[in-house]
C-alpha positions in Angstrom: 111.3 116.9 30.1 113.9 115.0 32.1 113.0 112.1 34.3 114.7 112.6 37.7 113.2 109.5 39.4 115.8 107.2 40.9 116.3 103.9 39.0 115.8 100.8 41.1 119.0 98.7 40.7 117.3 95.6 42.0 114.7 95.9 39.2 117.5 95.7 36.6 119.1 92.6 38.3 115.7 90.9 38.6 115.0 91.6 34.9 118.3 90.1 33.8 118.0 87.1 36.1 114.4 86.5 34.8 115.7 86.6 31.2 118.4 84.1 32.1 115.9 81.8 33.7 113.7 82.1 30.7 116.6 81.2 28.4 117.5 78.2 30.5 113.8 77.1 30.6 113.7 77.3 26.8 116.8 75.1 26.5 115.4 72.6 29.0 112.1 72.4 27.1 114.0 71.7 23.9 116.0 68.9 25.6 112.7 67.5 26.8 111.3 67.5 23.3 114.5 65.8 22.1 114.3 63.2 24.9 110.7 62.4 24.1 111.5 62.1 20.4 114.3 59.6 21.2 112.0 57.6 23.4 109.6 57.2 20.4 112.5 56.3 18.1 113.8 53.7 20.6 110.3 52.2 20.9 110.1 51.9 17.1 113.5 50.3 16.9 112.6 47.9 19.8 109.5 46.7 18.0 111.5 46.3 14.8 114.1 44.1 16.5 111.7 42.1 18.6 109.2 41.3 16.0 110.7 40.7 12.5 107.4 40.2 10.8 105.2 42.6 8.9 102.6 42.3 11.6 103.9 45.3 13.6 105.4 47.3 10.7 102.5 49.8 11.0 103.3 50.5 14.6 107.0 50.8 13.9 106.4 53.4 11.1 103.9 55.2 13.3 106.4 55.5 16.2 109.1 56.8 13.7 106.7 59.4 12.4 105.7 60.5 15.9 109.4 60.7 16.8 110.2 63.0 13.8 107.1 65.2 14.4 108.0 65.7 18.1 111.6 66.6 17.1 110.5 69.1 14.4 108.0 70.6 16.9 110.7 70.9 19.5 113.1 72.7 17.1 110.4 75.0 15.9 109.3 75.8 19.5 112.9 76.4 20.6 113.6 79.0 17.8 110.2 80.6 18.2 110.7 81.2 21.9 114.4 82.2 21.4 113.2 85.0 19.0 110.6 86.1 21.5 113.2 86.2 24.3 115.5 88.3 22.2 112.7 90.7 21.5 111.9 90.9 25.3 115.5 91.9 26.1 114.7 95.4 24.8 112.8 96.2 28.0 115.9 95.3 30.1 118.0 97.6 27.9 115.8 100.6 28.7 116.2 100.1 32.5 120.0 99.6 32.0 120.3 102.8 30.0 118.5 104.8 32.7 120.7 103.2 35.3 123.9 104.1 33.5 122.8 107.7 33.0 121.9 108.0 36.7 125.2 106.4 37.7 127.2 108.7 35.4 125.4 111.8 36.7 126.2 110.8 40.3 129.8 110.2 39.5 130.2 113.6 37.8 128.6 115.5 40.7 130.4 113.7 43.5 
């Protein structure tokens, strides 16, 4: 059974633009994780340079560990969402295939 319903071209454009926004949001989120990690790293280095004694060594190490954990979580989050976004592109592909078929049929008839 052939589907003769017209394909909404605006729907395809909206889907593609939504995916692009999602990719950009994912990159922005990764950069936010990276920035936060660097803030914790800089805080640890500042404590290390300001107070040379062992009194604040625990806080320095804690800040370095937090920095590493935030960075690892950011990398993990980025690649997990990147995979999810790639899997979501399948939906756009179906609309695009239907659009191309309708466009080809109209070109052949007219």
